[in-house]
VOGU-3710 file (C-alpha; in Angstrom, 3 decimals, decimal comma):
1> makkllvils> 133,780/77,061/196,706  133,371/73,273/196,919  130,382/73,489/194,580  132,456/75,397/192,026  135,322/72,892/192,230  132,893/70,005/191,746  131,459/71,638/188,621  134,962/72,315/187,252  136,055/68,762/187,919  132,994/67,355/186,181
11> ivlwfgtafs> 133,599/69,570/183,135  137,252/68,554/182,886  136,428/64,855/183,263  133,719/65,153/180,630  136,192/66,685/178,184  138,676/63,904/178,810  136,163/61,290/177,733  134,290/63,266/175,088  137,347/64,220/173,052  139,427/61,076/173,346
21> gttpnveysa> 138,458/60,102/169,779  138,610/62,059/166,565  137,128/65,525/166,188  135,550/66,995/163,056  137,600/69,265/160,810  135,159/72,176/160,872  134,947/75,445/162,791  131,755/76,413/164,582  130,357/78,237/167,590  127,199/77,469/169,515
31> dsvmetadgv> 125,244/78,145/172,670  125,855/75,608/175,423  123,674/74,548/178,347  124,974/72,247/181,088  122,523/70,925/183,666  123,792/69,540/186,963  122,139/68,702/190,247  123,191/72,169/191,474  121,605/74,069/188,582  122,048/75,155/184,997
41> mkgrvyvapg> 125,107/76,836/183,478  124,685/78,629/180,168  127,539/79,661/177,961  129,114/79,704/174,549  131,419/77,212/172,831  133,911/77,939/170,035  135,475/74,997/168,174  138,206/74,723/165,543  140,124/71,582/164,532  142,135/70,500/167,597
51> kerreydqdg> 141,013/73,508/169,682  138,028/74,423/171,800  137,030/77,272/174,100  134,014/77,213/176,417  132,816/80,287/178,263  130,409/79,895/181,174  128,939/82,185/183,789  128,296/80,512/187,132  126,601/82,615/189,794  127,877/85,794/188,142
61> epmvmivrnd> 131,477/84,572/187,931  132,891/83,957/184,445  134,797/80,735/183,718  136,686/79,933/180,527  138,002/76,510/179,566  140,466/76,156/176,710  141,184/72,698/175,301  144,126/72,110/172,972  144,001/68,536/171,718  147,093/69,088/169,593
71> kkvtwmlml> 149,107/69,927/172,751  147,129/67,528/174,987  146,447/70,249/177,538  143,396/71,936/179,116  143,349/75,294/180,882  140,581/76,442/183,243  140,456/80,205/183,787  138,363/81,600/186,602  138,077/85,350/186,183
//
């Protein structure tokens, strides 16, 4: 559980710094790979102007992060 919370915290902190500037006005989706000391998480990212959704699978457990820059809020869903 502590490992999962550490990964979530690092993702949220990364988003806070990565999207503090301007974002492009295009929509796209892409495969995503995040490497940490604990391993590799693969997923999918969906981006629209002011919005982003990332879906990851960590040790068989799905996680979804939704970022709404227009509302200045981030949700982390652990299913």
